[in-house]
C-alpha positions in Angstrom: -4.1 21.3 -9.5 -3.2 21.3 -5.8 -0.3 19.5 -4.3 -1.9 17.3 -1.7 -1.7 14.1 0.4 -3.8 11.6 2.2 -6.2 13.4 4.6 -4.9 16.8 3.6 -7.6 19.4 3.4 -7.8 22.5 1.1 -10.4 25.3 1.3 -11.3 26.6 -2.2 -13.2 29.9 -2.6 -15.6 30.1 -5.5 -16.6 33.6 -6.6 -19.5 34.4 -9.0 -20.1 37.6 -10.7 -23.2 38.8 -12.7 -21.2 41.3 -14.9 -22.9 44.3 -13.1 -20.4 44.5 -10.3 -22.3 42.1 -8.0 -20.3 39.2 -6.6 -20.8 36.5 -4.1 -18.6 33.7 -2.8 -18.9 30.3 -1.2 -16.2 27.9 0.0 -15.7 24.2 -0.7 -13.4 22.0 1.5 -11.5 19.4 -0.5 -9.9 16.4 1.3 -7.2 14.3 -0.4 -8.1 10.5 -0.4 -5.5 8.1 -1.8 -7.6 5.4 -3.4 -4.9 3.9 -5.6 -3.2 0.9 -4.1 0.5 0.4 -4.4 1.8 -1.9 -7.1 4.2 -4.6 -5.8 7.0 -6.4 -7.6 7.6 -9.8 -6.0 10.6 -12.1 -6.1 10.3 -15.0 -8.6 9.4 -18.6 -7.7 11.9 -20.4 -5.5 12.5 -24.0 -4.6 13.3 -24.4 -0.9 14.6 -27.7 0.5 12.7 -29.2 3.3 14.5 -29.7 6.6 14.6 -33.2 8.3 11.3 -32.4 10.0 9.6 -31.7 6.6 9.3 -28.1 7.5 9.8 -25.4 4.9 11.5 -22.3 6.2 10.1 -19.3 4.4 12.9 -16.8 3.6 12.6 -13.1 3.9 10.8 -12.4 0.6 11.0 -8.6 1.1 14.7 -8.3 0.2 14.0 -8.6 -3.6 10.5 -7.0 -3.4 9.8 -3.4 -4.4 6.7 -1.3 -4.9 5.5 1.9 -6.6 2.7 4.2 -5.5 1.2 7.5 -6.7 1.3 9.1 -3.2 4.1 7.4 -1.2 7.8 6.7 -1.5 8.1 4.5 1.6 6.4 1.1 2.1 5.8 -1.5 4.8 6.3 -5.0 3.6 4.6 -8.0 5.2 4.0 -11.7 4.4 0.9 -13.8 4.6 0.7 -17.5 4.2 -1.8 -19.6 2.2 -1.8 -21.9 5.3 -3.6 -21.4 8.5 -0.5 -20.5 10.4 0.7 -16.9 10.7 3.9 -15.8 9.1 6.1 -13.3 10.8 8.5 -10.8 9.2 11.8 -12.3 8.5 12.1 -16.1 8.9 9.0 -18.2 9.6 8.6 -21.9 10.3 5.5 -23.2 8.5 4.5 -26.8 8.8 3.4 -28.3 5.4 1.5 -31.5 5.6 2.7 -34.2 3.2 -0.1 -35.7 1.2 
């Protein structure tokens, strides 16, 4: 087992012997590829009061979030909305149509 990381390369030499003193070698280059996605833990459901304009202000949902990963100890959090508007990190105004 080799300690490795994403994109890290290792050259491994393979030696073969026929038992009569004859040997030969070849090399194989191995490249680490992190294919396991991180596992997030999100905050629980929240009820947010609408403001006078019937706008819901999405709080920073990264404060109570965490994640684990097999290859990384640092993470970048971001939000995405189910609506057609783009959320930004931190506080976002999202217009919710009343139906």
